[in-house]
MARTOR-868214 format. One record per residue (C-alpha): residue number from 1; x, y, z; residue in three letters. Coordinates in pm, whole numbers, plus 50000, padded with zeros to 5 digits. Layout:
BEGIN
+-----+-------+-------+-------+------+
!  nr !     u !     v !     w ! rest !
+-----+-------+-------+-------+------+
! NUM !     X !     Y !     Z !  ALA !
...
+-----+-------+-------+-------+------+
This chain:
BEGIN
+-----+-------+-------+-------+------+
!  nr !     u !     v !     w ! rest !
+-----+-------+-------+-------+------+
!   1 ! 58027 ! 83887 ! 48061 !  MET !
!   2 ! 57976 ! 84063 ! 47703 !  THR !
!   3 ! 57632 ! 84060 ! 47533 !  MET !
!   4 ! 57685 ! 83955 ! 47181 !  GLN !
!   5 ! 57517 ! 84103 ! 46857 !  ILE !
!   6 ! 57463 ! 83861 ! 46579 !  GLN !
!   7 ! 57516 ! 84235 ! 46367 !  GLU !
!   8 ! 57806 ! 84341 ! 46498 !  TYR !
!   9 ! 58005 ! 83986 ! 46461 !  ASN !
!  10 ! 58163 ! 84097 ! 46088 !  GLU !
!  11 ! 58292 ! 84349 ! 46263 !  THR !
!  12 ! 58420 ! 84221 ! 46570 !  ALA !
!  13 ! 58562 ! 83937 ! 46328 !  ALA !
!  14 ! 58738 ! 84173 ! 46155 !  ALA !
!  15 ! 58912 ! 84347 ! 46499 !  LEU !
!  16 ! 59132 ! 84034 ! 46466 !  ALA !
!  17 ! 59291 ! 84115 ! 46136 !  VAL !
!  18 ! 59335 ! 84496 ! 46195 !  LEU !
!  19 ! 59512 ! 84428 ! 46508 !  ARG !
!  20 ! 59770 ! 84155 ! 46349 !  GLU !
!  21 ! 59748 ! 84391 ! 46048 !  LYS !
!  22 ! 59818 ! 84762 ! 46172 !  TYR !
!  23 ! 60019 ! 84641 ! 46484 !  CYS !
!  24 ! 60333 ! 84837 ! 46381 !  THR !
!  25 ! 60466 ! 85180 ! 46385 !  VAL !
!  26 ! 60432 ! 85423 ! 46051 !  PHE !
!  27 ! 60730 ! 85580 ! 45998 !  ASP !
!  28 ! 60551 ! 85901 ! 45910 !  VAL !
!  29 ! 60869 ! 86142 ! 45889 !  GLN !
!  30 ! 60851 ! 85966 ! 45528 !  THR !
!  31 ! 60674 ! 86002 ! 45231 !  VAL !
!  32 ! 60592 ! 85578 ! 45185 !  LYS !
!  33 ! 60540 ! 85583 ! 45596 !  GLY !
!  34 ! 60316 ! 85897 ! 45512 !  MET !
!  35 ! 60123 ! 85731 ! 45256 !  ALA !
!  36 ! 60078 ! 85393 ! 45460 !  ASP !
!  37 ! 59961 ! 85525 ! 45759 !  ALA !
!  38 ! 59715 ! 85756 ! 45574 !  ARG !
!  39 ! 59593 ! 85407 ! 45415 !  GLU !
!  40 ! 59529 ! 85212 ! 45757 !  ALA !
!  41 ! 59384 ! 85487 ! 45917 !  ARG !
!  42 ! 59104 ! 85513 ! 45599 !  ALA !
!  43 ! 59083 ! 85082 ! 45644 !  ASP !
!  44 ! 59011 ! 85121 ! 46054 !  VAL !
!  45 ! 58777 ! 85374 ! 45979 !  ARG !
!  46 ! 58533 ! 85252 ! 45735 !  SER !
!  47 ! 58501 ! 85006 ! 46005 !  TYR !
!  48 ! 58419 ! 85234 ! 46290 !  ARG !
!  49 ! 58195 ! 85435 ! 46057 !  ILE !
!  50 ! 57984 ! 85143 ! 45939 !  GLY !
!  51 ! 57970 ! 85007 ! 46277 !  LEU !
!  52 ! 57832 ! 85313 ! 46360 !  GLU !
!  53 ! 57568 ! 85340 ! 46091 !  LYS !
!  54 ! 57471 ! 84983 ! 46142 !  LEU !
!  55 ! 57379 ! 85054 ! 46555 !  ARG !
!  56 ! 57153 ! 85348 ! 46435 !  LYS !
!  57 ! 56958 ! 85129 ! 46166 !  GLU !
!  58 ! 56959 ! 84819 ! 46431 !  ILE !
!  59 ! 56859 ! 85088 ! 46741 !  LYS !
!  60 ! 56564 ! 85236 ! 46571 !  ALA !
!  61 ! 56301 ! 85034 ! 46610 !  PRO !
!  62 ! 56421 ! 84974 ! 46975 !  ALA !
!  63 ! 56388 ! 85366 ! 47004 !  LEU !
!  64 ! 56082 ! 85300 ! 46869 !  GLU !
!  65 ! 55947 ! 85043 ! 47078 !  ARG !
!  66 ! 56071 ! 85224 ! 47437 !  THR !
!  67 ! 55897 ! 85613 ! 47334 !  ARG !
!  68 ! 55540 ! 85408 ! 47261 !  LEU !
!  69 ! 55631 ! 85247 ! 47587 !  ILE !
!  70 ! 55703 ! 85556 ! 47814 !  ASP !
!  71 ! 55398 ! 85747 ! 47567 !  GLU !
!  72 ! 55097 ! 85441 ! 47677 !  GLU !
!  73 ! 55287 ! 85478 ! 48058 !  ALA !
!  74 ! 55247 ! 85816 ! 48089 !  LYS !
!  75 ! 54858 ! 85798 ! 47960 !  ARG !
!  76 ! 54782 ! 85542 ! 48188 !  ILE !
!  77 ! 54947 ! 85749 ! 48483 !  THR !
!  78 ! 54728 ! 86035 ! 48422 !  ALA !
!  79 ! 54445 ! 85853 ! 48438 !  GLU !
!  80 ! 54528 ! 85653 ! 48755 !  LEU !
!  81 ! 54588 ! 86036 ! 48943 !  LEU !
!  82 ! 54297 ! 86149 ! 48779 !  ALA !
!  83 ! 54128 ! 85928 ! 49029 !  ILE !
!  84 ! 54372 ! 85902 ! 49322 !  GLU !
!  85 ! 54420 ! 86270 ! 49338 !  GLU !
!  86 ! 54083 ! 86393 ! 49504 !  PRO !
!  87 ! 54113 ! 86104 ! 49727 !  ILE !
!  88 ! 54439 ! 86210 ! 49874 !  ASP !
!  89 ! 54377 ! 86583 ! 49884 !  ALA !
!  90 ! 54058 ! 86465 ! 50105 !  ALA !
!  91 ! 54295 ! 86271 ! 50302 !  ILE !
!  92 ! 54557 ! 86524 ! 50358 !  LYS !
!  93 ! 54263 ! 86805 ! 50385 !  ALA !
!  94 ! 54138 ! 86568 ! 50687 !  GLU !
!  95 ! 54482 ! 86500 ! 50833 !  GLU !
!  96 ! 54569 ! 86839 ! 50844 !  THR !
!  97 ! 54245 ! 86975 ! 51000 !  ARG !
!  98 ! 54339 ! 86728 ! 51264 !  LYS !
!  99 ! 54723 ! 86876 ! 51287 !  VAL !
! 100 ! 54552 ! 87223 ! 51314 !  GLU !
! 101 ! 54309 ! 87160 ! 51568 !  GLU !
! 102 ! 54550 ! 86930 ! 51786 !  LYS !
! 103 ! 54803 ! 87225 ! 51738 !  ALA !
! 104 ! 54500 ! 87498 ! 51879 !  ALA !
! 105 ! 54430 ! 87259 ! 52131 !  LYS !
! 106 ! 54793 ! 87257 ! 52210 !  GLU !
! 107 ! 54829 ! 87638 ! 52229 !  ARG !
! 108 ! 54471 ! 87731 ! 52381 !  ALA !
! 109 ! 54640 ! 87475 ! 52671 !  GLU !
! 110 ! 55031 ! 87640 ! 52679 !  ALA !
! 111 ! 54815 ! 88040 ! 52704 !  ALA !
! 112 ! 54590 ! 87860 ! 52980 !  ARG !
! 113 ! 54914 ! 87733 ! 53161 !  ILE !
! 114 ! 55113 ! 88044 ! 53092 !  ALA !
! 115 ! 54815 ! 88304 ! 53215 !  ALA !
! 116 ! 54830 ! 88067 ! 53546 !  ILE !
! 117 ! 55206 ! 88043 ! 53572 !  GLN !
! 118 ! 55180 ! 88425 ! 53520 !  ALA !
! 119 ! 54967 ! 88417 ! 53825 !  ARG !
! 120 ! 55178 ! 88218 ! 54078 !  ILE !
! 121 ! 55485 ! 88456 ! 53914 !  ALA !
! 122 ! 55306 ! 88769 ! 54037 !  ALA !
! 123 ! 55255 ! 88603 ! 54379 !  ILE !
! 124 ! 55617 ! 88528 ! 54416 !  ARG !
! 125 ! 55690 ! 88879 ! 54279 !  ASN !
! 126 ! 55556 ! 89017 ! 54622 !  HIS !
! 127 ! 55885 ! 88948 ! 54719 !  TYR !
! 128 ! 56084 ! 89066 ! 54440 !  THR !
! 129 ! 55911 ! 89391 ! 54521 !  ALA !
! 130 ! 55995 ! 89448 ! 54863 !  ALA !
! 131 ! 56371 ! 89382 ! 54864 !  VAL !
! 132 ! 56562 ! 89701 ! 54848 !  ASN !
! 133 ! 56276 ! 89857 ! 55014 !  GLN !
! 134 ! 56206 ! 89953 ! 55352 !  CYS !
! 135 ! 56055 ! 89755 ! 55650 !  ALA !
! 136 ! 55707 ! 89940 ! 55637 !  ASP !
! 137 ! 55679 ! 89866 ! 55263 !  TYR !
! 138 ! 55748 ! 89562 ! 55321 !  THR !
! 139 ! 55510 ! 89522 ! 55617 !  ARG !
! 140 ! 55252 ! 89655 ! 55408 !  LEU !
! 141 ! 55337 ! 89379 ! 55115 !  ILE !
! 142 ! 55308 ! 89108 ! 55346 !  ILE !
! 143 ! 54950 ! 89268 ! 55497 !  GLU !
! 144 ! 54829 ! 89268 ! 55077 !  GLN !
! 145 ! 54982 ! 88935 ! 55067 !  LEU !
! 146 ! 54805 ! 88756 ! 55353 !  ALA !
! 147 ! 54472 ! 88909 ! 55234 !  ALA !
! 148 ! 54493 ! 88807 ! 54901 !  MET !
! 149 ! 54183 ! 88509 ! 54798 !  ALA !
! 150 ! 54298 ! 88233 ! 54574 !  LEU !
! 151 ! 54007 ! 88194 ! 54338 !  ALA !
! 152 ! 54004 ! 87758 ! 54210 !  PRO !
! 153 ! 53896 ! 87867 ! 53871 !  ASP !
! 154 ! 54176 ! 88126 ! 53821 !  ASP !
! 155 ! 54473 ! 87802 ! 53910 !  PHE !
! 156 ! 54264 ! 87493 ! 53851 !  ASP !
! 157 ! 54531 ! 87186 ! 53866 !  GLU !
! 158 ! 54763 ! 87456 ! 53993 !  PHE !
! 159 ! 54606 ! 87541 ! 54287 !  MET !
! 160 ! 54803 ! 87358 ! 54532 !  PRO !
! 161 ! 55143 ! 87550 ! 54377 !  GLU !
! 162 ! 54936 ! 87887 ! 54395 !  ALA !
! 163 ! 54886 ! 87818 ! 54739 !  LYS !
! 164 ! 55221 ! 87749 ! 54785 !  ALA !
! 165 ! 55398 ! 88010 ! 54650 !  ALA !
! 166 ! 55143 ! 88220 ! 54914 !  GLN !
! 167 ! 55288 ! 88039 ! 55139 !  ASP !
! 168 ! 55660 ! 88074 ! 55048 !  GLU !
! 169 ! 55635 ! 88386 ! 54929 !  THR !
! 170 ! 55472 ! 88505 ! 55282 !  ARG !
! 171 ! 55713 ! 88314 ! 55476 !  ALA !
! 172 ! 56019 ! 88474 ! 55296 !  ALA !
! 173 ! 55838 ! 88795 ! 55365 !  LEU !
! 174 ! 55875 ! 88768 ! 55687 !  ILE !
! 175 ! 56228 ! 88695 ! 55693 !  ILE !
! 176 ! 56321 ! 88963 ! 55478 !  LEU !
! 177 ! 56126 ! 89225 ! 55673 !  LEU !
! 178 ! 56295 ! 89105 ! 56012 !  SER !
! 179 ! 56643 ! 89128 ! 55789 !  GLN !
! 180 ! 56500 ! 89460 ! 55722 !  GLN !
! 181 ! 56458 ! 89618 ! 56084 !  MET !
! 182 ! 56742 ! 89487 ! 56166 !  GLU !
! 183 ! 56901 ! 89649 ! 55886 !  ALA !
! 184 ! 56752 ! 89954 ! 55958 !  GLU !
! 185 ! 56832 ! 89934 ! 56349 !  ALA !
! 186 ! 57183 ! 89923 ! 56273 !  GLU !
! 187 ! 57195 ! 90182 ! 55988 !  GLN !
! 188 ! 57014 ! 90404 ! 56250 !  ALA !
! 189 ! 57266 ! 90288 ! 56497 !  ARG !
! 190 ! 57530 ! 90428 ! 56224 !  ILE !
! 191 ! 57366 ! 90701 ! 56175 !  LYS !
! 192 ! 57369 ! 90808 ! 56495 !  ALA !
! 193 ! 57734 ! 90729 ! 56537 !  GLU !
! 194 ! 57807 ! 90930 ! 56221 !  ARG !
! 195 ! 57613 ! 91262 ! 56374 !  GLU !
! 196 ! 57820 ! 91193 ! 56680 !  GLU !
! 197 ! 58137 ! 91151 ! 56526 !  LEU !
! 198 ! 58066 ! 91449 ! 56253 !  ALA !
! 199 ! 57969 ! 91638 ! 56581 !  ARG !
! 200 ! 58313 ! 91532 ! 56736 !  LEU !
! 201 ! 58479 ! 91662 ! 56426 !  ARG !
! 202 ! 58298 ! 91972 ! 56372 !  GLN !
! 203 ! 58460 ! 92069 ! 56743 !  GLN !
! 204 ! 58814 ! 91952 ! 56711 !  ASP !
! 205 ! 58774 ! 92158 ! 56361 !  GLU !
! 206 ! 58662 ! 92460 ! 56536 !  GLU !
! 207 ! 58961 ! 92419 ! 56810 !  ARG !
! 208 ! 59208 ! 92372 ! 56493 !  LYS !
! 209 ! 59057 ! 92695 ! 56365 !  ALA !
! 210 ! 59096 ! 92840 ! 56640 !  ASP !
! 211 ! 59435 ! 92728 ! 56670 !  GLN !
! 212 ! 59530 ! 92820 ! 56346 !  ALA !
! 213 ! 59382 ! 93152 ! 56395 !  GLN !
! 214 ! 59596 ! 93238 ! 56699 !  ILE !
! 215 ! 59902 ! 93023 ! 56528 !  GLU !
! 216 ! 59847 ! 93270 ! 56169 !  ALA !
! 217 ! 59809 ! 93583 ! 56376 !  GLU !
! 218 ! 60145 ! 93525 ! 56573 !  ALA !
! 219 ! 60303 ! 93406 ! 56226 !  LYS !
! 220 ! 60188 ! 93781 ! 56074 !  ALA !
! 221 ! 60294 ! 93908 ! 56361 !  LYS !
! 222 ! 60624 ! 93771 ! 56351 !  ALA !
! 223 ! 60647 ! 93835 ! 55973 !  ASP !
! 224 ! 60525 ! 94233 ! 56041 !  GLU !
! 225 ! 60853 ! 94255 ! 56232 !  GLU !
! 226 ! 61066 ! 94069 ! 56020 !  ALA !
! 227 ! 60936 ! 94284 ! 55701 !  ALA !
! 228 ! 61000 ! 94585 ! 55957 !  ALA !
! 229 ! 61373 ! 94425 ! 56002 !  ILE !
! 230 ! 61399 ! 94336 ! 55668 !  ARG !
! 231 ! 61289 ! 94706 ! 55484 !  LYS !
! 232 ! 61564 ! 94879 ! 55786 !  ALA !
! 233 ! 61817 ! 94659 ! 55674 !  GLN !
! 234 ! 61756 ! 94699 ! 55277 !  GLU !
! 235 ! 61735 ! 95020 ! 55356 !  ALA !
! 236 ! 62068 ! 95054 ! 55484 !  GLU !
! 237 ! 62201 ! 94818 ! 55249 !  ALA !
! 238 ! 62097 ! 95090 ! 54959 !  ALA !
! 239 ! 62217 ! 95363 ! 55131 !  ARG !
! 240 ! 62578 ! 95176 ! 55174 !  ILE !
! 241 ! 62563 ! 95125 ! 54791 !  THR !
! 242 ! 62481 ! 95456 ! 54695 !  ALA !
! 243 ! 62735 ! 95580 ! 54918 !  ALA !
! 244 ! 63006 ! 95341 ! 54792 !  GLN !
! 245 ! 62873 ! 95479 ! 54420 !  GLN !
! 246 ! 62900 ! 95815 ! 54506 !  GLU !
! 247 ! 63289 ! 95688 ! 54609 !  LEU !
! 248 ! 63334 ! 95508 ! 54306 !  ASP !
! 249 ! 63189 ! 95820 ! 54074 !  GLU !
! 250 ! 63443 ! 96030 ! 54247 !  ARG !
! 251 ! 63707 ! 95806 ! 54208 !  GLN !
! 252 ! 63601 ! 95746 ! 53794 !  ARG !
! 253 ! 63630 ! 96116 ! 53759 !  LYS !
! 254 ! 63946 ! 96131 ! 53978 !  ILE !
! 255 ! 64112 ! 95872 ! 53746 !  ASP !
! 256 ! 64005 ! 96062 ! 53409 !  GLU !
! 257 ! 64097 ! 96432 ! 53530 !  GLU !
! 258 ! 64502 ! 96195 ! 53616 !  GLU !
! 259 ! 64395 ! 95998 ! 53223 !  GLN !
! 260 ! 64361 ! 96323 ! 53063 !  ARG !
! 261 ! 64598 ! 96564 ! 53265 !  GLN !
! 262 ! 64878 ! 96241 ! 53146 !  ALA !
! 263 ! 64761 ! 96272 ! 52798 !  GLU !
! 264 ! 64783 ! 96631 ! 52808 !  GLU !
! 265 ! 65130 ! 96613 ! 52898 !  ARG !
! 266 ! 65216 ! 96338 ! 52702 !  ARG !
! 267 ! 65070 ! 96516 ! 52368 !  GLN !
! 268 ! 65246 ! 96842 ! 52505 !  LYS !
! 269 ! 65578 ! 96644 ! 52530 !  ALA !
! 270 ! 65525 ! 96490 ! 52169 !  ILE !
! 271 ! 65450 ! 96852 ! 52021 !  ALA !
! 272 ! 65741 ! 96980 ! 52163 !  ASP !
! 273 ! 65988 ! 96689 ! 52052 !  ALA !
! 274 ! 65812 ! 96750 ! 51695 !  LYS !
! 275 ! 65883 ! 97135 ! 51715 !  ALA !
! 276 ! 66250 ! 97069 ! 51853 !  LYS !
! 277 ! 66262 ! 96826 ! 51575 !  ALA !
! 278 ! 66167 ! 97059 ! 51289 !  GLU !
! 279 ! 66384 ! 97339 ! 51437 !  ALA !
! 280 ! 66664 ! 97149 ! 51417 !  GLU !
! 281 ! 66624 ! 97046 ! 51088 !  ALA !
! 282 ! 66537 ! 97359 ! 50974 !  ALA !
! 283 ! 66888 ! 97507 ! 51125 !  ALA !
! 284 ! 67039 ! 97205 ! 50935 !  ILE !
! 285 ! 66869 ! 97318 ! 50651 !  ARG !
! 286 ! 67024 ! 97626 ! 50631 !  GLN !
! 287 ! 67357 ! 97549 ! 50700 !  GLN !
! 288 ! 67355 ! 97283 ! 50408 !  GLN !
! 289 ! 67172 ! 97578 ! 50224 !  GLU !
! 290 ! 67487 ! 97820 ! 50303 !  ALA !
! 291 ! 67781 ! 97535 ! 50238 !  LYS !
! 292 ! 67547 ! 97461 ! 49886 !  ALA !
! 293 ! 67602 ! 97865 ! 49782 !  LYS !
! 294 ! 67951 ! 97915 ! 49888 !  ASN !
! 295 ! 67988 ! 97561 ! 49672 !  THR !
! 296 ! 67806 ! 97719 ! 49423 !  ARG !
! 297 ! 68019 ! 98051 ! 49426 !  LYS !
! 298 ! 68343 ! 97859 ! 49385 !  LYS !
! 299 ! 68217 ! 97630 ! 49075 !  ILE !
! 300 ! 68083 ! 97988 ! 48892 !  ALA !
! 301 ! 68480 ! 98106 ! 48873 !  THR !
! 302 ! 68614 ! 97802 ! 48705 !  PRO !
! 303 ! 68319 ! 97756 ! 48465 !  LEU !
! 304 ! 68310 ! 98145 ! 48402 !  GLN !
! 305 ! 68749 ! 98102 ! 48330 !  GLU !
! 306 ! 68635 ! 97831 ! 48113 !  ILE !
! 307 ! 68407 ! 97999 ! 47899 !  GLU !
! 308 ! 68644 ! 98346 ! 47901 !  THR !
! 309 ! 68861 ! 98131 ! 47725 !  ALA !
! 310 ! 68663 ! 97969 ! 47450 !  ILE !
! 311 ! 68506 ! 98304 ! 47382 !  GLY !
! 312 ! 68844 ! 98451 ! 47318 !  VAL !
! 313 ! 68931 ! 98093 ! 47068 !  GLY !
! 314 ! 69194 ! 98025 ! 47413 !  LYS !
! 315 ! 68996 ! 97652 ! 47426 !  THR !
! 316 ! 68810 ! 97462 ! 47159 !  LYS !
! 317 ! 68483 ! 97411 ! 47301 !  VAL !
! 318 ! 68490 ! 97050 ! 47317 !  SER !
! 319 ! 68739 ! 97061 ! 47545 !  ASP !
! 320 ! 68592 ! 97346 ! 47767 !  GLY !
! 321 ! 68241 ! 97152 ! 47825 !  LEU !
! 322 ! 68497 ! 96825 ! 47962 !  ARG !
! 323 ! 68710 ! 97083 ! 48159 !  ALA !
! 324 ! 68341 ! 97219 ! 48278 !  ALA !
! 325 ! 68196 ! 96873 ! 48335 !  TYR !
! 326 ! 68473 ! 96777 ! 48548 !  GLU !
! 327 ! 68471 ! 97069 ! 48741 !  ILE !
! 328 ! 68080 ! 97032 ! 48794 !  GLY !
! 329 ! 68089 ! 96655 ! 48872 !  TYR !
! 330 ! 68385 ! 96718 ! 49166 !  SER !
! 331 ! 68198 ! 97021 ! 49369 !  ASP !
! 332 ! 67863 ! 96799 ! 49311 !  GLY !
! 333 ! 68061 ! 96493 ! 49538 !  ILE !
! 334 ! 68164 ! 96750 ! 49786 !  LYS !
! 335 ! 67895 ! 96931 ! 49840 !  ALA !
! 336 ! 67707 ! 96555 ! 49894 !  GLY !
! 337 ! 67948 ! 96467 ! 50122 !  GLN !
! 338 ! 67945 ! 96815 ! 50325 !  ILE !
! 339 ! 67513 ! 96758 ! 50345 !  ALA !
! 340 ! 67576 ! 96416 ! 50489 !  ALA !
+-----+-------+-------+-------+------+
């Protein structure tokens, strides 16, 4: 349901007209469309601004009254608190005192009970102290526990629990003592068996040591004999090796001497062959030189005749040179054939 505000009736009535008038899409891309849109916006905005101004005008008296209502209520509340707070403080102080007093009593009671429970736990701890101890120690603990006198003022209403703890602990200690005595007896038996086993083991070790010594001595003797045999074998092998090396050395020297003599024979044969070849070559050269000398003598006579003929004018110089060339060429060929 919408509350009607009389001052807003004019603007509310204009809403229908504005919806009807501007229920369209303006073509703002055109100049006229943009102008129409701006005019419509200004028209609607004038109503909105006028409404806001009217709201502030008609609300101002209401805001002033609200402020006066709040301030008066605040003043009266302060006066009421001035009366109420001392009473409330007294009530809360007493309530706090009672709570603290109750808590103190509870703490004292808890401490009293804790102290009693600690005493009862101390009685039960006699058993814990005897665990893993020897039977004599447990027997002493039992005697101490039996001699312990329980004072009623130390346990108050927990006296029955303390007495039960003493009786139960003593009974448990007696059982523990019996178990410890049995365990110690068993340990003594085991110890005796271990000692006997150790004695037998020692005897066996001594016997084994004696046997090992005998075997070691026998082995040492056998090793000594084997070493002597091995040494003799090694000496014989060394002698044979040395003899073989000596034979090998002799054979090597013989082989080297034979190779040396063979090389000398080969070199001598080469030298002899070379000397023979050189002698044969020298003989051939001598023969060739003698033949060449005879040839030169034969050639000299015609040449001299040609020279004499030219000198006396019987033969032209050109004819004499041609004849000398032909004689020399022919004799040269013959000399080469003879040399070959």
